[in-house]
C-alpha positions in Angstrom: 5.1 14.5 48.7 7.6 11.9 47.6 6.3 8.4 47.2 7.2 6.0 50.0 9.1 3.1 48.5 9.9 1.4 51.8 6.5 -0.3 52.1 5.8 -4.0 53.0 3.1 -6.5 52.2 2.9 -7.9 55.7 3.9 -6.6 59.1 3.7 -8.4 62.4 3.5 -6.5 65.7 4.9 -8.0 69.0 5.1 -6.5 72.4 8.8 -7.5 72.8 11.6 -8.6 70.6 11.1 -12.4 70.1 7.3 -12.4 70.2 6.8 -12.5 66.5 9.5 -15.1 66.0 7.6 -17.4 68.5 4.2 -17.1 67.0 4.4 -16.0 63.3 8.0 -16.6 62.4 7.3 -19.6 60.1 4.7 -17.6 58.2 7.0 -14.6 57.7 9.6 -17.0 56.3 7.1 -18.6 54.0 5.8 -15.2 52.7 9.4 -14.0 52.2 10.2 -17.1 50.2 7.4 -16.3 47.7 8.7 -12.7 47.2 6.5 -10.8 49.5 8.0 -8.0 51.5 7.7 -8.6 55.3 8.5 -6.8 58.5 8.2 -6.8 62.2 7.5 -4.0 64.7 8.4 -4.6 68.4 6.5 -2.2 70.7 9.3 -2.3 73.3 13.0 -3.0 73.6 12.5 -5.8 76.1 14.3 -4.0 78.9 12.3 -5.4 81.7 13.0 -9.0 81.1 14.5 -11.2 83.9 17.5 -12.0 81.7 19.4 -9.8 79.3 19.1 -6.1 78.7 17.8 -3.8 76.0 21.3 -3.7 74.5 21.8 -7.5 74.4 18.3 -8.0 73.0 19.0 -5.5 70.2 22.0 -7.6 69.2 19.8 -10.7 69.3 17.0 -9.2 67.2 19.6 -8.1 64.6 20.7 -11.7 64.2 17.1 -12.9 64.0 16.2 -10.2 61.5 19.0 -11.3 59.2 17.9 -14.9 59.5 14.3 -14.2 58.7 15.3 -11.9 55.8 13.1 -9.1 57.0 12.7 -6.1 54.8 11.8 -3.9 57.8 12.2 -4.1 61.5 11.0 -1.3 63.8 11.5 -1.1 67.5 9.4 1.4 69.4 10.2 2.6 72.9 7.0 1.7 74.8 7.8 0.7 78.4 8.4 -3.1 78.7 6.0 -4.4 81.3 3.8 -1.4 81.2 2.4 -1.3 77.6 -1.0 0.4 77.9 -3.8 1.3 75.6 -3.2 5.1 75.4 -3.7 7.7 72.7 0.1 8.3 72.5 0.8 4.6 72.0 -2.0 4.3 69.4 -0.6 7.2 67.4 2.8 5.5 67.3 1.3 2.2 66.0 -0.9 4.1 63.5 2.2 5.8 62.1 4.0 2.5 61.6 1.0 1.1 59.7 0.7 4.3 57.6 4.4 4.5 56.9 4.8 0.9 55.7 1.3 0.4 54.3 1.0 -3.4 54.8 -2.0 -5.3 53.3 -1.9 -7.8 56.2 -1.2 -7.0 59.9 -0.5 -9.8 62.4 -0.4 -9.5 66.2 -1.7 -11.2 69.3 -5.3 -12.3 69.2 -7.3 -10.1 71.6 -8.0 -12.3 74.6 -6.8 -12.5 78.2 -3.1 -13.2 78.5 -0.6 -14.2 81.2 1.4 -11.2 80.1 -0.6 -8.0 80.0 1.7 -6.5 77.4 0.6 -9.1 74.9 -3.1 -8.4 75.5 -2.7 -4.6 75.2 -0.4 -5.0 72.1 -3.0 -7.2 70.3 -5.9 -4.9 71.3 -4.2 -1.7 70.2 -2.9 -3.1 66.9 -6.2 -4.6 65.9 -8.1 -1.3 66.6 -5.3 0.8 65.0 -5.7 -1.1 61.7 -9.1 0.6 61.4 -8.0 4.0 62.9 -5.1 4.3 60.6 -7.6 4.8 57.7 -9.2 7.9 59.3 -7.8 11.0 57.7 -8.7 13.3 60.7 -6.3 11.3 62.9 -3.1 13.1 62.1 0.4 11.6 62.1 3.4 12.2 59.8 2.2 9.7 57.1 -1.1 9.9 55.2 -4.1 7.7 56.1 -4.0 4.1 55.1 -6.0 1.0 56.2 -4.7 -2.5 55.8 -6.9 -5.2 54.2 -7.0 -7.4 57.3 -5.9 -7.9 60.8 -4.9 -11.5 61.7 -4.5 -12.6 65.3 -2.0 -15.2 66.5 -2.6 -17.1 69.7 0.1 -17.7 72.3 1.2 -21.3 73.1 -2.2 -22.7 73.9 -5.0 -22.3 71.4 -8.5 -23.6 70.6 -9.8 -24.2 67.0 -8.2 -21.6 64.8 -9.9 -19.9 61.8 -7.1 -21.1 59.5 -3.6 -22.7 59.7 -0.6 -22.0 57.5 1.7 -24.9 56.6 5.2 -23.9 57.8 6.8 -27.4 57.6 9.7 -26.4 55.2 10.5 -23.4 57.4 10.2 -24.9 60.9 13.9 -25.4 61.6 14.8 -21.9 60.5 11.9 -20.6 62.6 13.2 -22.3 65.6 16.7 -21.1 64.9 15.3 -17.5 64.8 13.9 -18.0 68.2 17.2 -19.3 69.5 18.9 -16.1 68.3 17.4 -14.7 71.6 20.0 -16.6 73.6 19.4 -14.6 76.8 15.7 -15.4 76.7 15.4 -19.1 75.7 17.2 -22.3 76.6 19.9 -23.3 74.1 20.5 -26.9 73.0 22.4 -28.8 75.7 21.7 -26.2 78.4 20.5 -27.2 81.9 17.3 -25.5 83.0 17.4 -26.5 86.7 18.1 -23.0 87.8 16.0 -21.0 85.4 13.6 -18.3 86.7 11.4 -18.0 83.6 9.1 -20.3 81.6 10.5 -19.5 78.2 14.0 -20.3 79.4 13.1 -23.9 80.2 12.9 -27.2 78.4 9.1 -27.1 78.8 8.9 -24.0 76.5 10.5 -25.9 73.6 8.3 -28.9 74.2 5.2 -26.8 74.1 6.4 -24.9 71.0 6.9 -28.3 69.3 3.4 -29.5 70.4 1.8 -26.2 69.2 3.4 -26.6 65.8 2.5 -30.3 65.4 -1.1 -29.8 66.7 -1.7 -26.9 64.3 -0.2 -28.9 61.5 -2.3 -32.0 62.3 -5.4 -29.9 61.8 -4.5 -29.5 58.1 -2.7 -32.8 57.5 0.9 -31.5 57.6 3.9 -31.8 59.9 4.0 -28.2 61.3 1.6 -25.3 61.2 0.9 -21.9 62.7 -2.7 -21.1 63.8 -4.4 -17.8 63.2 -7.7 -16.0 63.8 -9.5 -13.6 61.5 -12.6 -11.4 61.7 -13.4 -12.3 58.2 -13.1 -15.7 56.5 -10.3 -16.1 54.0 -11.2 -16.6 50.3 -10.8 -20.2 49.2 -10.0 -20.4 45.4 -9.7 -24.2 45.2 -11.7 -26.0 47.8 -10.3 -29.4 46.8 -6.8 -28.3 47.3 -7.7 -26.4 50.5 -9.5 -29.3 52.2 -8.0 -32.5 50.9 -5.9 -34.4 53.5 -2.8 -36.4 53.2 -4.0 -38.5 56.2 -7.5 -39.9 56.5 
């Protein structure tokens, strides 16, 4: 079997195009800036959204993909609005993990969500990180198990296990979200007739608050919060825990 050279160090899974941009976009930009290979897998094409279509969202994600500098972007065809924890869906996720062999996998933290697709996405991806290492589960690619699954919360979060400083990448992160122009409010647009939360001014206010609150926990301007089953290794505790503000 020929070696797979199209591997990545990190892959993030979202239920829909734009999910990963909203919750882990700054981290992907940061990892890319220090020469890691990064990717995104969208479980659905986003065809059930109130605004836009699968075709327009594909064009939007292509713009965001270029802006983020992703090495890989995969879009599966699970039904938007009806993503379920099934064997068929698990096998598709397992194959993505095995094909691209990431050391770190990001997705929604497994907890109740306003959007059921987000909950099922996070649950399946977390469990598939383990299942992908079982040789007796057969897919096209050989068995492989990532080093860790890392969960990202939605807009509201409690005390995270760790926070990544994304201050230098914040504006590019926000621009990547704005690439999804059918889904989110653009600068100067009026939201008085909007039918969805993410296409409102409140969405951007909460995005800003989420970033500043996470950043404040580690003494920086903007951060992205995460949860992990296992604690991360701290090489230099002084550097890790010292604060710019006291």
